[in-house]
C-alpha positions as CSV (number, residue, x, y, z in Angstrom):
1,M,-12.8,-4.5,21.9
2,S,-15.8,-5.1,19.5
3,V,-15.7,-6.6,16.0
4,L,-14.9,-4.8,12.8
5,Q,-14.0,-1.7,14.7
6,S,-12.5,-0.3,11.7
7,S,-10.6,2.8,13.4
8,T,-8.2,-0.2,15.2
9,R,-8.2,-3.4,13.4
10,S,-5.8,-4.0,10.5
11,L,-4.0,-6.9,9.1
12,A,-4.5,-10.3,10.8
13,L,-7.8,-8.7,13.0
14,A,-9.4,-7.4,9.8
15,R,-9.0,-10.8,8.0
16,V,-10.6,-12.8,11.0
17,D,-13.3,-10.1,11.4
18,T,-14.1,-10.7,7.6
19,L,-14.2,-14.6,8.0
20,I,-16.4,-14.5,11.2
21,G,-18.8,-12.1,9.2
22,R,-19.0,-14.2,6.4
23,A,-19.4,-17.3,8.4
24,F,-22.4,-15.5,10.7
25,S,-24.0,-14.6,7.2
26,I,-24.3,-18.3,6.1
27,V,-24.9,-19.6,9.5
28,A,-27.8,-16.9,9.5
29,L,-29.2,-18.2,6.3
30,I,-29.1,-22.0,7.6
31,T,-31.4,-21.0,10.6
32,G,-33.6,-18.7,8.2
33,V,-34.3,-22.1,6.0
34,E,-34.8,-24.0,9.4
35,M,-37.0,-20.7,10.4
36,L,-39.3,-20.9,7.5
37,A,-39.8,-24.9,7.7
38,N,-41.2,-24.5,11.2
39,A,-43.1,-21.4,10.3
40,W,-44.9,-22.9,7.2
41,P,-46.8,-25.5,9.3
42,Q,-47.8,-22.6,11.9
43,L,-49.4,-20.3,9.2
44,P,-52.9,-21.2,9.7
45,Y,-52.7,-20.4,13.3
46,L,-51.3,-17.2,12.9
47,D,-52.1,-13.9,11.2
48,P,-51.0,-13.4,8.1
49,F,-49.9,-9.6,8.0
50,Y,-48.0,-9.7,11.1
51,T,-46.4,-13.2,10.2
52,W,-45.0,-12.3,6.9
53,M,-44.0,-9.0,8.2
54,G,-42.0,-10.5,10.8
55,L,-40.6,-13.4,8.4
56,G,-40.0,-10.5,5.6
57,L,-38.0,-8.5,8.1
58,I,-35.8,-11.3,9.0
59,I,-34.8,-12.8,5.8
60,A,-34.3,-8.9,4.6
61,V,-31.9,-8.4,7.4
62,Q,-30.2,-11.7,6.5
63,A,-30.0,-11.0,2.8
64,F,-28.1,-7.8,3.8
65,N,-25.7,-9.5,5.8
66,V,-24.8,-11.5,2.9
67,Y,-24.0,-8.8,0.6
68,N,-22.5,-6.8,3.9
69,F,-20.3,-9.2,4.7
70,W,-19.1,-11.0,1.4
71,F,-19.5,-8.0,-1.0
72,G,-19.5,-4.9,1.2
73,R,-17.6,-3.2,3.8
74,G,-18.8,-5.5,6.4
75,T,-19.9,-2.8,9.1
76,L,-21.5,-3.1,12.5
77,A,-24.9,-2.5,11.0
78,G,-25.5,-5.9,9.6
79,Y,-25.0,-7.4,13.4
80,T,-27.2,-4.7,15.0
81,A,-30.1,-5.0,12.4
82,H,-30.0,-8.7,12.9
83,A,-30.5,-8.5,16.4
84,A,-32.9,-5.8,16.3
85,V,-35.3,-7.0,14.2
86,V,-35.5,-10.5,16.1
87,L,-36.3,-8.6,19.3
88,L,-38.7,-6.8,17.6
89,V,-40.5,-9.8,16.3
90,M,-40.6,-11.3,19.5
91,L,-42.0,-8.5,21.2
92,A,-44.8,-8.1,18.8
93,W,-45.6,-11.5,18.6
94,P,-48.8,-11.5,20.7
95,L,-50.1,-9.5,17.6
96,S,-49.4,-12.5,15.1
97,V,-51.7,-14.9,17.1
98,P,-55.6,-14.0,16.5
99,D,-57.0,-17.0,18.7
100,A,-54.4,-18.6,21.3
101,A,-56.8,-21.0,22.2
102,A,-56.6,-22.7,18.7
103,L,-53.1,-23.2,18.8
104,P,-52.0,-27.5,19.1
105,D,-50.6,-28.9,22.1
106,G,-46.5,-28.3,21.9
107,F,-47.0,-25.2,20.2
108,R,-43.4,-23.2,19.9
109,P,-43.3,-20.0,18.0
110,W,-41.1,-20.3,14.9
111,V,-39.5,-17.3,16.0
112,W,-37.3,-19.1,18.5
113,W,-35.1,-20.7,15.5
114,A,-34.2,-16.9,15.0
115,T,-33.1,-16.1,18.6
116,G,-29.7,-17.9,18.6
117,I,-28.5,-16.5,15.9
118,A,-29.5,-13.1,17.2
119,S,-28.1,-13.6,20.5
120,M,-24.7,-14.3,18.4
121,A,-25.0,-11.4,16.5
122,V,-25.1,-8.8,19.3
123,G,-22.3,-10.7,21.0
124,M,-20.0,-9.4,18.6
125,H,-20.4,-6.1,20.5
126,I,-18.9,-7.3,23.5
127,P,-17.9,-5.8,25.8
128,K,-20.2,-3.1,25.1
129,W,-22.7,-3.0,28.0
130,W,-26.0,-3.1,25.7
131,A,-24.4,-6.1,24.1
132,W,-24.1,-8.1,27.7
133,G,-27.6,-6.8,28.5
134,Y,-29.2,-8.2,25.2
135,M,-27.7,-11.5,25.6
136,I,-29.2,-11.7,29.3
137,S,-32.7,-10.2,28.1
138,I,-33.4,-12.5,25.3
139,P,-34.2,-15.8,26.6
140,M,-35.8,-13.7,29.5
141,V,-38.0,-12.4,26.6
142,W,-38.4,-15.9,25.3
143,Y,-39.4,-17.5,28.7
144,V,-41.8,-14.7,29.1
145,L,-43.3,-15.6,25.5
146,H,-43.3,-19.2,25.5
147,T,-45.2,-19.4,28.9
148,Q,-47.9,-17.1,27.4
149,T,-51.1,-18.7,26.0
150,T,-50.1,-16.7,22.5
151,G,-46.6,-18.4,22.8
152,G,-47.8,-22.0,23.3
153,S,-48.4,-21.7,27.1
154,A,-45.4,-24.0,27.8
155,Q,-44.6,-25.6,31.0
156,F,-41.9,-24.2,33.4
157,A,-39.3,-26.9,32.5
158,T,-39.8,-26.7,28.8
159,A,-39.4,-23.2,28.6
160,L,-36.4,-23.0,30.8
161,Q,-34.5,-25.4,28.9
162,D,-35.5,-23.5,25.4
163,A,-34.1,-20.4,27.4
164,S,-30.8,-22.0,28.1
165,Y,-30.0,-23.0,24.3
166,I,-30.5,-19.3,23.9
167,V,-27.9,-18.6,26.0
168,L,-25.6,-21.4,26.1
169,F,-24.7,-21.8,22.3
170,P,-24.4,-18.3,21.2
171,A,-22.0,-17.5,24.3
172,T,-19.8,-20.5,23.2
173,V,-19.6,-19.3,19.7
174,V,-18.9,-15.6,20.7
175,S,-16.5,-16.8,23.2
176,L,-14.7,-18.6,20.5
177,A,-14.9,-15.4,17.7
178,Q,-13.6,-13.0,20.8
179,L,-10.5,-15.7,21.5
180,L,-9.6,-15.5,17.8
181,R,-9.8,-11.7,17.6
182,S,-7.7,-11.6,20.5
183,S,-5.0,-13.7,19.1
184,A,-5.2,-11.6,15.8
185,A,-4.7,-8.5,17.6
186,K,-1.8,-10.1,19.3
187,V,0.0,-11.0,16.0
188,D,-1.0,-7.5,14.7
189,L,0.8,-6.0,17.5
190,A,3.5,-8.2,17.3
191,S,3.8,-7.1,13.5
192,A,3.5,-3.5,14.0
193,Q,6.4,-3.8,16.9
194,A,8.7,-5.5,14.4
195,T,7.9,-3.2,11.5
196,A,8.3,-0.1,13.8
197,A,11.9,-1.6,15.5
198,A,13.3,-2.5,11.9
199,A,12.2,1.4,11.1
200,E,14.0,2.7,14.0
201,R,17.3,0.3,13.6
202,A,17.3,2.5,10.0
203,R,16.9,5.6,11.3
204,T,19.5,5.2,14.2
205,D,21.8,3.6,11.2
206,A,21.6,6.5,9.1
207,I,21.9,9.0,11.7
208,E,25.2,7.3,13.2
209,R,26.5,6.5,9.2
210,E,26.0,10.6,8.8
211,R,27.9,11.3,11.9
212,S,30.4,9.1,11.3
213,R,30.9,10.7,8.0
214,I,31.0,14.2,9.2
215,D,33.4,13.1,12.1
216,A,35.8,11.5,9.4
217,L,35.6,14.8,7.5
218,V,36.2,16.8,10.4
219,H,38.9,14.5,11.5
220,D,40.7,14.3,8.3
221,S,40.4,18.2,8.1
222,V,42.1,18.7,11.4
223,L,44.7,15.9,11.0
224,T,45.7,17.5,7.7
225,T,46.0,21.1,9.4
226,L,48.4,19.6,12.2
227,I,50.6,17.9,9.6
228,V,50.7,21.2,7.5
229,A,51.6,23.4,10.7
230,A,54.1,20.8,12.1
231,N,56.2,20.6,8.5
232,A,55.9,24.4,7.8
233,N,59.4,26.2,7.2
234,S,58.3,29.1,5.2
235,E,55.9,32.1,5.4
236,E,54.0,30.8,2.7
237,Q,53.5,27.4,4.4
238,Y,52.7,29.2,7.7
239,R,49.8,31.1,5.8
240,A,48.5,27.7,4.3
241,S,48.8,26.1,7.6
242,A,46.7,29.2,9.1
243,E,44.0,28.7,6.1
244,L,43.7,25.0,6.8
245,A,43.1,25.8,10.3
246,G,40.5,28.4,9.7
247,E,38.6,25.8,7.7
248,A,39.0,23.3,10.3
249,I,37.7,25.5,12.8
250,T,34.7,26.2,10.1
251,K,34.3,22.7,10.0
252,L,34.3,21.9,13.5
253,K,31.8,24.8,14.3
254,L,29.4,23.4,11.7
255,A,29.6,19.7,13.1
256,A,29.0,20.9,16.8
257,S,25.8,22.8,15.3
258,E,24.4,19.6,13.3
259,T,24.9,17.7,16.8
260,E,23.0,20.2,18.9
261,T,19.9,19.9,16.2
262,R,17.6,17.7,17.3
263,R,16.1,16.5,14.1
264,E,19.3,16.0,11.8
265,S,19.4,16.0,8.3
266,I,20.9,12.7,6.6
267,S,22.3,12.2,3.1
268,V,20.8,10.1,0.7
269,I,23.8,7.8,0.6
270,S,23.4,7.0,4.3
271,F,20.0,6.7,4.0
272,F,20.2,3.9,1.1
273,Q,23.0,2.4,3.0
274,A,21.1,2.0,6.4
275,L,17.6,1.1,4.7
276,S,19.5,-1.4,2.9
277,E,20.4,-3.4,6.3
278,S,16.9,-2.7,7.7
279,V,15.4,-4.3,4.9
280,R,17.7,-7.2,4.8
281,R,17.4,-7.5,8.4
282,Q,13.7,-8.1,8.0
283,D,14.2,-10.5,5.0
284,P,17.6,-11.9,4.8
285,E,16.4,-13.3,1.2
286,C,15.3,-10.0,-0.2
287,D,17.3,-8.8,-3.4
288,I,18.5,-5.4,-2.6
289,S,20.2,-2.7,-4.7
290,A,20.5,0.9,-4.7
291,S,22.0,3.3,-7.5
292,G,22.6,7.0,-8.1
293,A,22.8,7.5,-4.3
294,T,24.1,11.2,-3.7
295,A,25.3,13.0,-0.8
296,K,22.1,15.4,-0.9
297,Q,20.6,15.8,2.5
298,L,17.3,14.7,3.7
299,A,15.1,16.0,6.3
300,A,14.4,13.5,9.4
301,E,10.7,13.6,8.8
302,V,11.3,12.5,5.1
303,V,13.7,9.7,6.2
304,E,11.2,8.6,8.9
305,A,8.3,8.5,6.7
306,L,10.1,6.7,3.8
307,T,11.8,4.2,5.8
308,D,8.4,3.6,7.7
309,A,6.6,3.1,4.5
310,T,9.1,0.8,3.3
311,A,9.4,-1.2,6.2
312,Q,5.5,-1.5,6.2
313,A,5.8,-2.6,2.6
314,V,8.4,-5.5,3.2
315,T,6.0,-6.7,6.1
316,N,2.9,-6.9,4.0
317,S,4.6,-8.8,1.4
318,M,5.7,-11.1,3.6
319,Q,2.4,-11.6,5.1
320,H,0.2,-11.6,2.2
321,A,2.6,-12.6,-0.8
322,G,2.3,-16.4,0.0
323,R,4.9,-19.0,0.7
324,G,7.7,-19.0,-1.5
325,A,7.3,-15.5,-2.8
326,K,10.6,-13.7,-3.6
327,R,11.1,-10.1,-2.9
328,L,13.4,-7.5,-4.4
329,V,13.7,-3.8,-3.3
330,R,15.2,-1.0,-5.7
331,L,16.5,2.1,-4.3
332,K,17.3,4.8,-6.8
333,A,18.2,8.5,-7.0
334,T,18.8,11.0,-9.4
335,D,19.3,15.0,-9.2
336,R,15.8,15.6,-9.1
337,E,13.7,12.3,-7.3
338,L,14.0,9.4,-5.2
339,K,12.4,6.3,-6.0
340,I,11.8,3.1,-3.6
341,V,10.3,-0.2,-5.6
342,V,9.3,-3.1,-3.2
343,R,8.2,-5.8,-5.5
344,D,7.4,-9.8,-4.9
345,D,6.2,-12.6,-7.0
346,G,3.3,-13.5,-5.0
347,V,-0.3,-13.9,-5.1
348,G,-1.1,-10.4,-5.8
349,F,-4.3,-8.7,-5.3
350,R,-7.0,-6.3,-6.8
351,P,-6.3,-3.0,-5.2
352,S,-9.7,-1.6,-5.8
353,R,-11.0,-4.4,-3.7
354,V,-8.8,-3.7,-0.6
355,P,-11.1,-2.5,2.3
356,K,-11.0,0.9,3.5
357,N,-9.8,-0.3,7.2
358,R,-6.6,-2.0,5.7
359,L,-4.4,0.6,8.0
360,G,-1.3,-1.2,6.2
361,L,-1.7,0.5,2.8
362,R,-3.7,3.5,3.2
363,I,-2.0,4.9,6.5
364,S,1.1,3.4,7.1
365,I,2.3,3.5,3.4
366,T,0.1,6.0,1.3
367,E,-0.9,8.7,3.6
368,R,2.3,8.7,5.5
369,V,4.6,9.4,2.2
370,E,1.5,11.9,1.0
371,R,2.1,13.8,4.2
372,I,6.0,14.6,3.1
373,G,4.8,15.4,-0.4
374,G,5.7,12.0,-2.1
375,R,3.5,9.7,-4.0
376,V,2.7,6.0,-4.0
377,F,1.7,3.6,-6.8
378,I,0.8,0.4,-6.1
379,D,0.7,-2.1,-8.9
380,S,-1.0,-5.7,-8.6
381,K,-3.2,-8.3,-9.7
382,L,-4.1,-11.8,-8.8
383,G,-1.4,-14.4,-9.2
384,G,0.6,-11.4,-10.9
385,G,2.6,-10.1,-7.9
386,T,2.6,-6.8,-6.5
387,S,4.7,-3.6,-6.9
388,I,4.8,-0.8,-4.5
389,V,6.6,2.4,-6.1
390,I,6.9,5.5,-3.5
391,E,8.5,8.8,-5.0
392,W,9.8,11.8,-3.6
393,Q,11.2,14.9,-5.1
394,L,14.7,16.0,-4.1
395,N,15.0,19.7,-2.9
396,D,17.4,21.6,-4.8
């Protein structure tokens, strides 16, 4: 899986990708300083135009990566551009040497100090085939360059040793980065599975509670009818028991119809009870309360969306609010509206700075609720905790 693949990464993986990108930009700047320090003494032997053009391109792409990984979206373009520019400078190196005979003994082109970080950059695209091809080919290109007269006419052993450095160090760093990403992906998968399990339990509980409510209603109706019929001694009592029997039959048919319906509707009160238990399973210390729950019915897709969004909001708080943060969940229903509030007193964040690839907020909460006609409001600030408010209009 390539680094910063925005369609799949989230939560822990996104944080790891951000840290890797920022570390890469810092290391690139350090190697850039080292590259300039080695290029400066070589300037008298090189063509100024091609030399400064090559240095300028590498410095420019390093500056771009600082912005990209620290202040921008951290896209793959930063890695790709860095690797491409260094390879281009290496291939164009002969143009930088007007007189190869004037080069001093032991000359090593300054671009060598940029090759390792270039291999590291393209290695972040692994397992793409061209990333493997780049990491294999760049030491070969260096070996050919360094053994040519324009590259210092290095001996076989010296050129081979330099080429091996280009392979070993970047490969080690890339392996560690991929290991970190793999571990982060496992954390994300476990978190997603836990959230899905919590949501599924809440939906199942809500359905079972609704079935129990209907069963109890039907049972009471049938039992009442039987008692009235058994005790009937007059024509008026017989008529009353017949009416009760008709009502019981109607309720039985209605219950059978609801049971056969694949996607059942669920009352607000059953939904609130099941959702409260689900949140309590996620976070036993969470302060949960519900008010205004009614017998109004919610469609299955509404229950599913609201349950998943609430579970994801609680999960996000548990992962990001910090140790010791306290959470509360408020469930409220009126004749016109249903509202769910998930609040914590944690570290908070700036909603405007949340990357677009943070799927937990954008897809699992906001988009999911909006698809059923609801709204999501996020109120958070650094050091001031976070509140996520989910609203949905009840149908008449």
